[in-house]
C-alpha positions in Angstrom: -52.7 14.4 3.0 -55.0 11.6 4.6 -57.0 14.1 6.7 -57.4 16.5 3.9 -58.6 13.5 1.7 -61.0 12.4 4.6 -62.4 15.6 4.4 -62.7 16.1 1.0 -64.2 12.4 0.3 -66.4 12.7 3.7 -69.7 13.7 1.7 -69.6 10.8 -0.7 -70.0 8.6 2.5 -66.3 7.5 2.7 -65.8 6.5 6.8 -63.1 8.8 8.4 -60.9 5.8 9.2 -60.9 4.2 5.5 -60.2 8.0 4.1 -56.6 7.2 3.9 -57.1 4.5 1.5 -58.1 7.1 -1.0 -55.0 9.0 -0.9 -53.4 7.0 -4.0 -55.9 7.9 -6.6 -56.1 11.1 -5.3 -52.1 11.3 -5.7 -52.2 9.8 -9.4 -54.8 11.8 -10.7 -52.7 15.2 -9.7 -49.8 13.5 -10.6 -51.7 13.0 -14.0 -52.7 16.7 -14.5 -49.5 18.0 -13.3 -47.4 15.9 -16.0 -50.4 16.8 -18.6 -49.7 20.6 -17.9 -45.7 20.2 -17.1 -44.6 18.0 -19.6 -44.7 19.9 -22.7 -42.7 22.5 -21.0 -39.8 20.0 -19.5 -39.6 18.6 -22.9 -39.0 22.0 -24.7 -37.0 22.9 -21.7 -34.7 19.5 -22.1 -34.6 20.1 -25.9 -33.2 23.5 -25.3 -30.6 22.3 -22.9 -29.5 19.8 -25.4 -29.3 22.5 -27.8 -27.1 24.7 -25.6 -24.9 21.9 -24.5 -24.2 20.8 -28.1 -23.5 24.3 -28.6 -20.7 24.4 -26.1 -19.1 21.4 -27.1 -19.0 22.6 -30.8 -17.8 25.7 -29.6 -15.0 24.3 -27.9 -13.7 22.1 -30.6 -13.9 25.3 -33.1 -11.7 26.7 -30.2 -9.3 24.2 -30.2 -8.9 23.8 -33.9 -8.2 27.7 -34.5 -5.7 26.7 -31.6 -3.9 23.9 -33.2 -3.9 25.6 -36.4 -2.3 29.2 -34.8 0.1 27.0 -32.6 1.3 25.0 -35.6 1.9 27.9 -37.7 4.0 29.6 -34.6 6.1 26.6 -34.5 6.7 27.2 -38.5 7.3 30.8 -37.4 9.9 30.0 -34.5 11.8 27.2 -37.2 12.3 29.9 -39.6 13.7 32.1 -36.7 16.3 29.3 -35.8 17.5 29.2 -39.2 17.9 32.9 -39.2 20.0 32.5 -36.1 22.0 29.4 -37.4 22.7 31.4 -40.5 21.0 28.8 -42.6 18.3 31.5 -43.9 19.6 34.7 -45.8 17.6 37.5 -46.8 17.5 36.5 -50.4 16.0 33.4 -49.6 13.7 34.0 -46.7 10.8 34.7 -49.4 10.9 31.1 -50.7 11.3 30.0 -47.0 8.1 32.3 -45.8 6.0 31.5 -49.2 5.8 27.7 -48.0 4.3 29.0 -44.6 1.9 31.6 -46.4 0.8 28.9 -48.9 -0.2 25.8 -46.0 -2.2 28.8 -43.8 -4.5 30.9 -46.2 -5.2 33.4 -43.1 -1.8 34.5 -43.0 -1.1 37.9 -44.9 2.0 38.2 -44.8 5.6 37.3 -43.1 8.2 40.0 -42.5 11.9 40.0 -41.1 12.6 43.0 -38.8 16.2 44.3 -37.8 17.3 45.4 -34.5 15.9 49.1 -35.0 12.7 47.6 -36.1 12.9 48.2 -40.0 12.0 45.8 -42.5 14.5 43.6 -44.1 12.4 41.5 -46.5 8.8 41.0 -46.2 6.9 38.6 -48.3 4.2 41.4 -49.7 7.1 43.7 -51.0 7.0 46.2 -48.8 9.7 47.9 -47.2 8.3 49.8 -44.0 10.2 51.7 -41.4 10.1 50.9 -37.6 8.2 54.1 -37.8 5.2 53.1 -39.7 4.8 49.9 -38.0 1.8 50.0 -36.1 1.4 50.8 -32.4 0.3 47.2 -31.8 2.9 45.6 -33.6 5.9 47.8 -31.9 4.0 46.9 -28.5 4.4 43.2 -29.2 7.9 43.4 -30.5 8.5 45.5 -27.3 7.0 42.6 -25.3 8.2 39.5 -26.9 12.2 41.5 -26.7 11.6 41.8 -22.8 10.4 38.2 -22.6 12.3 37.0 -25.2 9.2 35.0 -26.0 7.3 34.9 -28.7 4.4 37.4 -28.1 0.7 38.6 -30.2 -0.5 41.8 -30.5 -3.4 43.6 -29.9 -6.1 43.6 -33.4 -4.9 46.4 -35.5 -6.9 48.0 -38.2 -5.2 47.7 -41.6 -4.1 51.0 -43.0 -7.6 52.6 -45.4 -9.9 50.5 -43.7 -12.7 50.7 -41.1 -13.5 46.8 -40.2 -10.3 44.4 -41.3 -8.0 43.9 -39.2 -4.5 42.0 -38.6 -2.7 40.4 -35.7 0.8 39.7 -35.5 2.5 36.5 -33.9 6.1 38.0 -33.3 9.1 35.8 -32.6 12.4 37.8 -31.3 15.8 36.8 -32.9 18.5 36.7 -30.6 22.2 36.2 -30.3 23.4 35.1 -26.8 22.1 38.8 -25.5 22.2 40.8 -28.5 18.8 41.7 -30.3 18.9 41.2 -33.2 15.6 41.8 -34.5 12.5 39.7 -35.3 10.4 37.7 -37.6 6.6 39.1 -37.0 3.3 36.7 -39.0 0.4 38.9 -40.1 -3.2 36.8 -39.9 -6.7 38.0 -41.3 -9.1 38.2 -38.6 -11.4 37.3 -41.1 -9.4 35.1 -42.6 -9.1 33.3 -39.3 -13.1 32.6 -39.3 -12.9 32.0 -42.6 -10.3 29.3 -42.9 -10.4 27.8 -39.8 -14.0 27.2 -39.0 -15.5 24.5 -40.5 -18.6 25.1 -43.2 -21.0 22.9 -41.2 -20.6 24.8 -37.9 -20.7 28.7 -39.7 -24.1 27.2 -41.3 -25.7 27.0 -38.1 -24.1 29.9 -36.2 -22.8 33.8 -36.6 -19.0 33.0 -35.2 -17.8 36.4 -33.9 -13.9 37.2 -32.8 -13.5 39.9 -30.1 -10.7 41.6 -28.4 -9.7 41.9 -25.1 -11.9 45.1 -25.0 -14.9 42.9 -26.0 -14.5 44.7 -29.5 -15.5 43.1 -32.6 -12.6 42.5 -34.8 -14.3 39.8 -37.7 -17.6 37.8 -37.8 -18.4 35.3 -40.2 -22.2 34.4 -40.4 -23.1 32.2 -43.6 -26.1 30.7 -42.4 -27.7 34.1 -41.3 -27.4 36.1 -38.3 -27.8 34.5 -34.6 -30.8 34.8 -32.4 -29.7 35.4 -29.4 -31.0 32.1 -27.8 -28.5 30.0 -28.1 -24.9 32.1 -26.9 -21.9 31.0 -26.2 -18.3 32.7 -25.2 -15.0 30.7 -25.4 -11.8 32.6 -24.3 -8.6 32.2 -26.7 -5.2 32.4 -25.0 -2.6 33.4 -27.2 0.9 34.2 -26.2 0.5 37.5 -24.5 -2.9 38.1 -25.7 -5.9 36.9 -25.3 -9.3 36.7 -27.5 -12.6 35.9 -27.6 -14.8 33.6 -29.4 -18.4 34.3 -29.4 -21.1 31.9 -30.8 -24.7 32.8 -31.7 -27.2 30.0 -32.8 -29.3 30.8 -36.2 -32.3 28.4 -34.2 -34.7 29.6 -32.5 -36.5 28.5 -29.2 -37.9 25.0 -29.9 -41.5 23.8 -30.4 -43.8 21.6 -28.6 -44.0 18.4 -29.8 -47.9 17.4 -30.2 -47.2 13.9 -30.6 -45.7 13.3 -27.4 -48.6 14.6 -25.6 -50.7 12.1 -27.3 -48.3 9.4 -26.1 -48.2 10.8 -22.6 -52.0 10.9 -22.1 -53.1 7.5 -23.4 -50.1 6.1 -20.9 -50.7 7.9 -18.1 -54.7 6.9 -18.6 -53.6 3.2 -19.0 -51.1 3.3 -15.9 -54.0 5.1 -13.5 -56.9 2.7 -14.3 -54.2 -0.4 -13.7 -53.1 1.7 -10.3 -56.8 1.7 -9.0 -56.9 -1.6 -9.9 -53.9 -3.0 -8.1 -55.0 -0.8 -5.4 -58.1 -2.2 -4.3 -56.9 -5.7 -4.7 -53.8 -5.3 -2.7 -54.9 -2.7 0.5 -56.1 -5.7 2.5 -52.4 -7.2 2.1 -50.7 -4.1 2.9 -52.9 -3.2 5.8 -52.4 -6.9 7.2 -48.5 -6.5 6.8 -48.2 -3.1 8.0 -49.9 -3.8 11.1 -47.7 -7.0 11.8 -44.1 -5.0 10.8 -45.4 -2.1 12.9 -45.4 -4.8 15.7 -42.0 -6.2 15.2 -40.5 -2.8 14.7 -41.6 -1.6 18.0 -40.3 -5.4 20.1 -36.8 -4.7 17.9 -36.6 -1.5 19.3 -37.5 -1.8 23.0 -34.8 -5.1 22.5 -32.2 -2.8 21.2 -32.7 -0.1 23.4 -32.5 -2.0 26.4 -29.1 -3.9 25.3 -25.4 -2.4 26.5 -23.4 -3.7 23.9 -23.1 -1.8 21.2 -24.5 -2.9 17.5 -22.9 -1.5 14.1 -24.1 -2.5 10.9 -22.5 -1.7 7.4 -23.3 -2.8 3.6 -21.0 -4.3 1.3 -19.4 -0.6 0.8 -18.4 -0.1 4.1 -21.1 2.7 4.8 -23.0 2.4 8.3 -26.3 1.7 7.8 -27.2 1.1 11.6 -26.2 1.6 14.9 -28.2 1.4 18.4 -28.5 4.0 20.9 -25.9 1.9 23.3 -23.2 2.3 20.3 -23.9 6.3 19.6 -23.6 6.6 23.7 -20.3 4.7 23.6 -19.2 7.0 21.0 -20.9 9.6 22.0 -22.5 10.9 18.6 -25.9 10.8 17.2 -27.6 8.4 14.8 -27.4 11.4 12.0 -23.6 11.9 12.3 -23.3 8.2 12.1 -25.5 6.9 9.5 -24.4 6.3 5.7 -20.9 7.8 6.7 -18.0 5.7 4.4 -14.3 5.1 6.1 -12.5 7.0 7.6 -15.0 6.7 10.8 -15.5 9.8 12.8 -14.4 7.2 15.7 -11.3 5.8 14.5 -8.5 7.4 16.2 -5.8 8.7 14.3 -3.0 7.2 16.0 -4.6 3.4 15.0 -5.9 4.6 11.3 -3.3 2.1 9.5 -4.6 -1.0 11.7 -8.3 0.4 10.8 -7.7 0.5 7.0 -6.2 -3.0 7.2 -8.7 -4.5 9.3 -11.4 -3.2 7.1 -9.7 -4.1 3.8 -9.7 -7.6 5.1 -13.3 -7.4 6.1 -14.1 -5.9 2.4 -12.0 -8.9 1.0 -13.6 -12.1 3.4 -10.2 -12.9 4.4 -11.1 -12.2 8.3 -10.4 -15.3 10.4 -10.2 -14.1 14.0 -13.7 -13.0 15.4 -13.1 -11.2 18.1 -10.4 -8.8 18.1 -9.3 -5.2 20.1 -8.6 -2.0 19.2 -9.0 1.5 20.4 -12.0 4.2 19.4 -12.3 7.8 20.2 -15.3 9.7 21.4 -16.4 12.7 20.0 -14.5 14.8 22.7 -11.6 12.9 21.4 -10.7 10.5 24.6 -9.6 7.1 23.2 -11.1 4.0 25.2 -10.2 0.3 24.2 -13.1 -2.0 22.5 -13.9 -5.6 21.9 -15.4 -6.1 18.3 -16.9 -9.0 17.0 -18.4 -8.9 13.5 -20.3 -11.4 11.1 -21.6 -11.6 7.7 -25.6 -10.0 7.1 -27.2 -12.0 4.6 -30.7 -11.5 3.3 -33.5 -14.3 2.4 -32.0 -15.6 -0.2 -28.8 -16.4 1.9 -26.8 -13.3 -0.5 -24.6 -11.4 1.6 -25.3 -7.5 2.1 -23.1 -6.5 4.8 -21.9 -6.9 8.2 -23.2 -6.5 11.7 -20.9 -5.5 14.8 -20.8 -6.1 18.6 -18.8 -3.9 20.3 -17.9 -4.0 23.4 -16.4 -1.0 25.7 -13.6 -2.5 27.8 -11.9 -0.1 29.4 -12.9 -1.1 33.0 -11.7 -4.5 32.2 -8.3 -2.7 30.7 -7.7 -0.6 33.9 -7.8 -3.8 36.1 -5.0 -5.5 34.0 -3.2 -2.7 33.8 -3.4 -2.2 37.9 -2.9 -5.7 38.3 0.4 -5.1 35.8 2.1 -2.3 38.2 1.4 -4.0 41.2 3.3 -7.2 40.0 6.0 -4.5 38.9 6.1 -3.5 42.0 6.2 -6.7 43.6 9.5 -7.4 41.4 11.2 -3.9 42.0 11.1 -4.4 45.6 12.1 -7.9 44.9 15.3 -6.6 42.9 15.8 -3.8 45.6 16.4 -6.5 48.3 18.5 -8.5 46.8 20.5 -5.7 45.6 20.5 -4.7 48.9 22.1 -8.0 50.1 24.5 -8.1 46.7 25.4 -4.8 48.1 26.6 -5.6 51.2 28.3 -8.4 50.8 30.5 -6.7 47.9 31.1 -4.2 51.0 32.3 -6.5 53.3 34.1 -8.3 50.7 36.0 -5.4 49.1 36.7 -3.8 52.6 39.7 -6.3 53.4 41.7 -6.1 50.1 41.5 -2.6 49.9 42.8 -2.4 53.5 45.8 -4.8 52.5 46.4 -2.2 49.4 46.4 0.8 51.8 48.6 -1.1 54.0 51.0 -2.0 51.7 51.5 1.4 49.9 52.0 3.2 53.3 54.7 0.6 53.9 56.4 1.6 50.6 56.3 5.1 51.5 57.9 4.6 54.9 60.6 2.3 53.3 61.0 5.3 50.7 61.0 7.9 53.2 65.1 8.7 53.5 65.9 7.8 49.8 66.8 10.5 47.4 67.3 8.4 44.3 65.3 10.5 41.3 63.1 7.7 40.3 62.5 7.1 44.1 61.5 10.6 44.1 59.1 10.3 41.1 57.2 6.9 42.5 56.5 8.6 45.7 53.6 10.6 44.6 52.7 7.9 42.2 52.3 5.5 46.0 50.6 8.5 48.1 48.1 8.8 44.9 46.9 5.2 45.1 47.1 4.8 48.9 44.7 8.2 49.0 42.5 6.4 46.5 42.2 2.9 48.1 41.3 5.1 51.3 38.7 6.8 49.1 37.3 3.9 47.9 37.5 2.0 51.6 35.3 5.4 52.3 32.9 4.5 49.3 32.7 0.8 50.5 32.1 1.8 53.9 29.4 4.3 53.1 27.5 1.8 50.4 27.3 -0.7 53.5 26.1 1.6 55.8 23.5 2.7 53.6 22.2 -0.8 52.7 22.4 -1.7 56.8 20.0 1.6 56.9 22.5 3.3 59.2 23.3 6.9 59.6 26.1 8.3 56.8 28.8 10.7 58.0 27.8 13.8 58.3 30.4 17.1 58.5 30.9 20.2 58.0 32.4 21.0 54.5 32.2 23.0 51.6 30.9 23.0 47.9 35.0 24.0 47.2 36.5 21.1 48.8 34.1 18.5 47.3 34.3 19.8 43.8 38.4 20.1 44.4 38.1 16.5 45.5 36.3 15.2 42.3 37.7 17.3 39.8 40.5 15.1 38.6 37.8 12.1 38.3 35.5 14.8 36.0 38.5 15.5 33.7 39.4 11.8 33.3 35.9 11.3 32.1 36.0 13.9 30.2 39.4 12.9 28.4 38.3 10.7 26.1 35.5 12.8 24.2 37.5 15.5 23.9 35.0 17.8 26.5 35.5 20.5 28.4 34.7 21.1 31.9 34.2 24.4 33.5 33.8 25.0 37.1 31.7 28.3 38.1 31.7 28.7 42.2 30.2 32.0 43.1 32.3 34.1 46.5 30.9 33.8 50.1 29.0 30.5 50.1 29.5 28.8 53.5 29.5 25.3 54.7 27.2 22.5 54.7 26.4 19.3 56.7 27.0 16.1 54.8 28.5 13.1 54.1 31.7 13.7 51.2 31.4 10.9 50.0 28.0 10.4 49.2 28.0 14.3 47.7 31.2 13.0 45.8 29.3 9.7 44.0 26.4 12.3 43.3 28.9 14.7 41.2 30.4 12.0 39.7 26.8 10.2 38.2 25.7 13.6 37.2 28.5 14.7 35.4 29.1 11.3 33.8 25.7 10.9 32.5 26.3 14.8 31.4 29.3 13.8 29.1 27.7 10.6 27.5 24.7 12.8 26.6 27.3 15.0 24.5 28.7 12.1 22.7 27.0 13.4 19.2 27.2 16.8 19.9 29.8 18.7 17.7 33.4 18.9 19.4 33.1 22.8 19.9 29.9 22.6 21.8 31.0 19.8 24.1 30.8 21.7 27.6 30.5 20.5 30.9 29.3 23.1 33.4 29.4 23.0 37.0 27.8 25.9 39.0 27.2 26.6 42.4 25.5 30.0 43.8 23.9 30.9 46.8 19.7 30.5 46.8 17.3 30.2 49.7 15.4 26.8 50.6 11.2 27.1 50.8 11.8 28.0 54.8 13.9 31.2 53.6 17.1 29.5 55.0 20.5 30.0 53.0 21.1 27.1 50.8 23.8 26.0 48.0 22.3 25.5 44.7 24.5 23.5 42.5 23.7 23.0 39.0 25.2 20.3 36.6 24.8 21.6 33.1 25.2 20.3 29.6 24.2 20.7 25.4 23.4 16.9 24.8 20.4 15.3 23.3 18.5 16.3 25.9 15.8 14.4 28.1 12.2 13.0 26.2 9.0 13.8 27.8 8.1 9.9 27.9 11.4 9.3 29.5 11.8 12.1 32.2 8.4 10.6 33.8 10.3 7.7 34.6 13.4 9.1 34.7 14.3 8.7 38.8 12.3 5.1 38.8 14.7 2.2 40.2 15.7 -0.3 37.1 15.0 2.4 34.2 17.6 3.0 32.2 18.0 4.1 28.6 21.2 2.8 28.2 21.8 -0.9 27.0 24.5 -1.6 29.5 23.1 0.4 32.5 21.5 -0.8 35.8 19.0 1.9 36.2 20.0 2.6 39.6 22.1 5.7 39.2 20.1 8.9 39.5 17.4 6.7 41.8 20.5 6.4 44.1 21.6 9.9 43.5 17.9 11.7 44.1 18.0 9.6 47.9 21.5 10.8 48.6 20.4 14.4 47.9 16.9 13.6 49.6 19.0 12.7 52.9 21.2 15.8 52.8 17.6 17.8 52.9 17.3 18.4 49.3 15.7 17.5 46.0 17.1 16.3 42.8 15.5 17.7 39.5 15.8 18.6 35.8 14.9 21.5 33.6 15.7 22.0 29.7 18.8 24.0 28.9 18.0 26.9 26.7 21.3 26.7 24.8 20.5 23.0 24.2 20.6 19.6 26.7 19.5 19.6 30.3 20.4 21.1 33.6 20.5 18.8 36.7 19.9 20.8 39.7 20.3 20.2 43.8 20.0 22.7 46.4 21.7 21.9 50.1 21.1 23.9 53.3 24.1 26.3 54.4 25.1 25.8 58.0 27.8 28.1 59.9 30.7 27.2 60.2 32.0 25.1 62.9 28.5 23.3 63.5 28.5 20.4 64.8 26.3 17.4 65.0 24.7 15.5 62.2 22.1 18.1 60.7 19.2 16.0 61.1 17.2 18.7 62.3 18.0 20.4 58.8 14.7 21.5 56.5 14.2 19.8 53.0 14.7 22.4 50.0 11.6 22.9 47.8 
């Protein structure tokens, strides 16, 4: 605009650099001419819109008035039907009862009582029409009302012997239980509906038409004359089972122009133009100086803000973002257009922390925030979360009135990573210390328990020797119990010695042993664990499985730990589904060597994904009384035997723990230190 104005003013001697000062006067002149030519048209259009809006509002009011009267008549008709079904209204008294309804609703023509065959029992107009003499529209309404057992309106139908008089029937069916007894039919005059229900003042200014569902004219009221088609409105009149249309057509024409308004507009605009020209010359120098100073300040502020690495964000009193510097935009990965003008919830809020954001935002709006800095998490445009530290303070104008809040946002991802690394190192140190302490404790326990277990074994052996030649029946019963006690004492001694050897980092005993022998040895203990919870134990061993090289006691302890965990996981499972299954099948190692795959299958609650990540970590347990060493020891024992302990989800519900051990030929000597691991 300034270049075009300079081009126009150049012949008048106005310098090019000062030509832009004439932009405002030229714009005002053009605006004046535009208003002068467009104001009459705009005024005419506004008046037309007002008339149309008034017509719509009045039509809505008339439609509600008609609907209210029809609903009230329908309720009265249903009350008559109720009295008929209750036996309170007989045919002899029907006309007296219906006369009141006709008196209050002059738009009604007559009321009929039909029997189950459709013949008229009694009618207010004295006619005795048979079912065949009823109009097709009435018959259709009776059929629909009978099918739905609800009141229904008929299609408008011509009065016999006329060409423009239409009737509208309201049919209420009569049912005693499932038995259809007939119907009560109330007939309206379509013309009377408009004459009686449309207010006189509305009819004086509008032509009112009533159309059927096919847009066919069935009634018209034009007390003030025909409509001009300038202001019209259609309003649907939904009835029960029928739909009519109320069409209003105003008798008013297009509004005329207002000369007085034009004269006043010309005078006002002329005065405004003269004053604006005088004010322009007075303030132009001040504005030039201010603009130069403001431009310098903006340039300085922009350079300073672009050099910051701290995110800056301003919000108004409603919480709307009014400013975001480049550092903040880069931080959240969004452009200023995506942030400015946004209201909470913000696009950089993480969904999982939404409640904290809303609470903090409510505190900020209420002015109750006492903490200057607080930590939270934001999300970038790509969904990445990152921690931030936010400091907020009030924004105030020159008068000291608060206009919003200014926030400084720091990305503390690197600090959090350093803190997390330090925390993990501390945890690792603590675990190492606890493992060392546990090793010392295990060594001490192994040494202290070995002697009393040896004594128990000696005493039971001596008792068996003393009872060797006795034939008493009670002694015969006592001998198996002592033999089992001796066997368990020896087994406990083996476990203690294995733990002691494991702690002292000695090689456990490795011998050729079959998986059948191991399962036969631990089966009674597994059954004893399963008995309190009524868990069924199933063992399935494939034929032709060769021996493995391993420490019998360690492998038995692995199976006992896994089966105990499986039984405990099924405590909340229905009794019929508490099935513990142990399978041993043939498989191949990663080096294609034959191996035995042992699977412990339960139908318990399963293992959540977050728990699975730390399942084999030492001192991690989901049980309140657990030490968190069971699965860690099991995994270490299986890896010692050249295998690997894993778990998968059971498709039938629960978990499957598996480990594979390499098979060897019968009679292979040695400790198996050269056996390959199982993938």
